[in-house]
Each structure stands twice: as structure tokens, then as C-alpha cells.
N, C-alpha and C positions, 0 to 999 in steps of 0.2 A: 542639151541645150547650153549648159554652162560652157562647155568646150567649144561648141559651134559658134557661139557669139562672144566668145572671149571673156566670159565672166560678167557680161553687162546684162545681168538678169536680177530679178527679185521675185518673191513669192507673194502673190496677192492673197493676204490673210484676213478672212472675215472674222476669224475667231470661232466659227462653227466646227462641227465635227469633221466635215469633209476637208476643209482647208488645214485643220490641225493634223490630219493624217498626211496630207500633202506636204506640209512644212516638216513633219518628222521625217519622211521619206527623203526629201531633198537634202536636208541637213545631215543625214546619215552619210551621204555621199560627199556633200559640199557644206561643211559646217559654217562658213562664212557668208553664205547667202542671205541678204537681207529680206525681212518680211515687211510689207506695207499694209497698214490697216486704215481703212477709210472710215472716219467717225461721222456718220450720217446723222446721228441722233436718234436712230431708229433701232438700235440694239438693246437687247436685254442688258441690265446692269452686270449680270454675271458673265456676259460675254466680254464686256470691257475689262472686267477684273482678270479673266482668263488671259486676254491679249497682253495685259501688263505684266503678266508672270514670265513672259519670254524676253530674252535678250535680243538686241539688234532688230528692234521693231520700230519703223517710222510711222508716224500718224499724220494723215492728210484729212483734209475736211472740204465738203462742197461749199460753193459760193452762196448757196441758198438753203434756207430751212425747210423742213418737210411741210410746214405750215404754208410757207410762201409758195412752194411748188403746188400743193393742192389747191390754193386759191387761184393760182395762175393757170394751171394745166388740167386739174381735176384728178379724179381717182382712176387707177388702173384696175379695171374689172370688165369681165370675169377672167380674162386672160390678156397678155400683151397683145397678141394678135388681133382678138376682137376689139380691144380697146383702140387700137390704131384704126381698124375699120370704121368703128363709130365715130372716132374723131374727124375723119375725112368725110364720112357720109353726112355728118352735121354741117360740113362745109360745102356739101353738094357735089362732091366728086363722084362721077359716074362709076368709076371702078369700084369704089367702096360701097356705093348704094348697090351695085350688082351683087357684091358678095353678101350684103345683109339681106338681099332678096333671094339668096339660095343659089346664086349663079357664080361662075368664074369671073374674074375681072373683066374679061372680054364679052361677057354676057351669055356665054355658052353654059349648058347645064352642068351642075356640080353636085355629085352625091354628098360629099362632105359639107359644103356650105348649106345645102338645103336641110341637112340634118342638125348642124351645129350653130351656124350664124343666124338663121331665121328665128330661132327661139329667143334671141337677144335683140331683135330689131326694135323692139320698144324703147331701147336705150337712146336710139336716135333722137327721140322727142323728150328724153329725160330732162328735168329742170336742174341738171347737174353737169359740170364739165367732166369729160372722160377722155383720157388719153393714156399712151404708154410712156410719156415723157419723164416720169418721176424717176425711173431706174436710170435713165441717161444723166440727168442733171445731178442726182444725188450719189451715183456710183461711177458710171462710165466716164463722165466729163472730168472728175478730179483725177482719175487714173490716167486718162489720155493727157492731161496737162502735165502730170508728174513724168510720164514716159517721155513726152516731148522735151521737157526741161532737162531731164537727166540722161536721155538718150539710152533707155533701158528697155528690156523686154520682159514679159511676165510669165510665170507659171500660174495656171488657173486650176482650182480644184472643182471642175465641172464634171458631172456624170451624165452620160447619154440618157440613163433611164429616168432622168428628172422631168422629161418632157419631149414633145415631138420636135421642137425647134432644136433642141440640143442633140437629139438623136440624128436629125438631118445633117446637122453640122458635123457630127462624128462621121457619118456615112461619106459625106463630101470630102473632109480634109484629114480624117483620122485623129490622132492625138496631137499632132503638131500642125499648127497653122503657119508654117514658115513661108507659105506662098503669098500671104497677104502682103500688099505693099507698104502698109502701116500696121503698127500694133501686132507684130508677130508674137505668138504665144504658143507656150507648150501646155498640153491638157492631159498629163499622163494618167489620170483617174477616169478618163471618159469610158473605158470599157468595164470599170467596176460598177457594181450595183449597190444599192443601199445596204443589202445584206453582207456584201463583201467589206464595206466600210465598218459596219458594226462588229462583224467577226474579227476584223483586224485590231480594232480597239480592245475588244474582249480578250483576245489571245495575247496581246502585246501590252496590256495594262496601260494604255494610252490615256493620259489625263485629258478630260474634256470639260467644258463649262458645266458647273453644278446644276444649271437649269435643265439639263437633259436627264438629271438623275443618274441611274447606273445603267450600264448595258447588261442585260441578263439573256441566258440561253434557255430556251424551253421548247421541247419537242423539236429539237435541231433547227430552231429558228431564233433569231436574235432580234431584241427590242430594247427600247429604253424606258425607264420607269417615270421620266418627266416629260417635258415637251418634246414632240417629234421633230419640229423644225424651229429654227431660230430666226434666220433671215432678217427681213425688216418687219418688226413686230406689228406695225399698223397697216401693213399692206393687205388689202382685201382680195387679192387674186385668189380665186378658188375657195374663198371662205364659206361659200354655200355648200361645200362638200366636206367640210371638217369642223372641228370645234375649238379652233385656235383662239377665238375671242372669249369663249366660255373659260378656257384655260387661263387667259390673261386676267380675266375678271377675278379668278380665284387667286392667282399667284402675285399679280402686280395691279392691284385695284386702282392705284392713282394714275398709273399709265393708262389703263382701261378707261378711266373717267376722262382723261384728257382727250383721247382720240375720238371716243363716242359722243361726248358732249361739247367739248371746246372746238374740235375740228368737225363736228357734226356727221361723223360717220354713221351714228345711229339713224339719222334722217335718211341718208342714202340707202342703207340697208333695208330699211322699212319700206321705202319706195319700191326697191327691186323685189322684195317679198310680196308686195301688194300686186305688182304687175305680173308677177309669175304665179300667183296664187298659192304660193308656198313660202311661209315665213322663214327667214334666215335667223337662226338663233345666235345671240351674241352675249348672253349672260346666263 
């Protein structure tokens, strides 16, 4: 990509383990490639410390705070796809209502939507705003602005095994999205798995943020002793399936208190738990 685009590139650097591996690989070949970190205010303090330990890193910021985004657009839950469906279903869009009723957008039967979307139909009437706009406002928009201003293209540390949307993207475009009319990007880690990332860190002694703890190998499988994901620490996507907020309560109680009580995530999760008949644990 560096040669193809004449060096007009940068590494999108979140500070997490995936993008740390990506930055190491890119700079082994092209040491002068810049890294760009978007300070959304949703990162662990350990992530920011890790980012600052690297040279040639530019920091950008979104125009709005997370608090402003939640107040304006609402929470992203339980996934970006369903959050988008709920957002438009609340507005009465028929295609979205079809999906939430277990159909395809055109009203034909759908095995997937009848199995997945229908169980979240109650969110249409939830007394909370729900949308997928948070990620765009806090992450994508700042990078798009940076790219347009500087006429650059980005390396992204995306993995196909992180979700169906990314897997579909990989199957469609492969590791290089050069066919896009705007925001061309290279995603060289797309075919890596989580185990590949951890193995590379373990075998190459790659320094990662301390919040992950250490990478260990046991029964030929790699894992971390600390948090398993860093991302946006206040994001509730999929939190009904893991213990991220219990971990946050133990490791960063002030941040937990802020999102649960001041941003009222506790009220939202309690509502969802009551509607599902299954409490979502967050402490």
C-alpha cells in the first residue's frame, strides 16, 4: 500500500493489541509511516499511556463527547445492525419494521431475522434512544475529516473473525479495499484470528497495554490475564454476553460509576434485563 499510494498512508492506531501488532508489522517494512490515534474519551487510561510510548503518533479528536452522543442518538445495543433497525423502526420505516418482525426488508420470510431480530423487538418501544451513530460520530467522522484534509489512506487492524459484518467485508473485498471511491484502506490482518494475534504477541514479546495483563499459553491456546477487549469501554454492544462491566467495576470503579450512574447506563441495562426476563450483570 505504501508503494501503491506513494507513501500517502497512515496506520489507524487504537492502542489495542490488534492495532499494536499492525503498527509493528508496518513499521518493520516502512519505519516512517505515521500512526494516528483518535482520543474519543472512551479509552482505558492504560491505552492512552501505551499510545504515548510510540513516536510519530498524531492525536485527533471527535467534535462531540460521548455524553453528547448518547444524549442525542442513544445507546448502540445489542449490535450495530440491530441498533440501526431499531432506530429506523422507531421512525416507522417499513423495511426496518419488517426486519424486527422477523422478515427480510422486502417482507419475505427470513430465517436469520426471525431467529435474531424478533427477540429484540421490544426495543422499538423502549423509553431510550437507540442507534448505531455513536461509532460514526466518535471514530469514523474524525478519521474521514483527517483523511480528506491530508489526502491520506489508512491501514486498519480489522479481523474478519470479530463479527459477521467484518467477515462479509473480507469476503467481498479481501484485505485491500482499494476499489472504494473514497477512504481506500488496507486491512492486512483480516485473515488473522484472535489466536494468531495473541500467538504473535507471545512469540515476539510485543509490548501491549498493561490493562490486558500478560499473554499466556496453556494447553496450546493463548489468552490474556487481564481484560480481553479494550475498545470503547462504555460501549454496551454485546454486554449481555460477557462480563466487561463487572471487570470495569473492579479495575476502574470511577469510570464504572460515571457510565452507570451519570450517563444512566444502569437504567438502560435494567430495562433490557426486565424485558428479556434475564438480568444483565454489570457489577
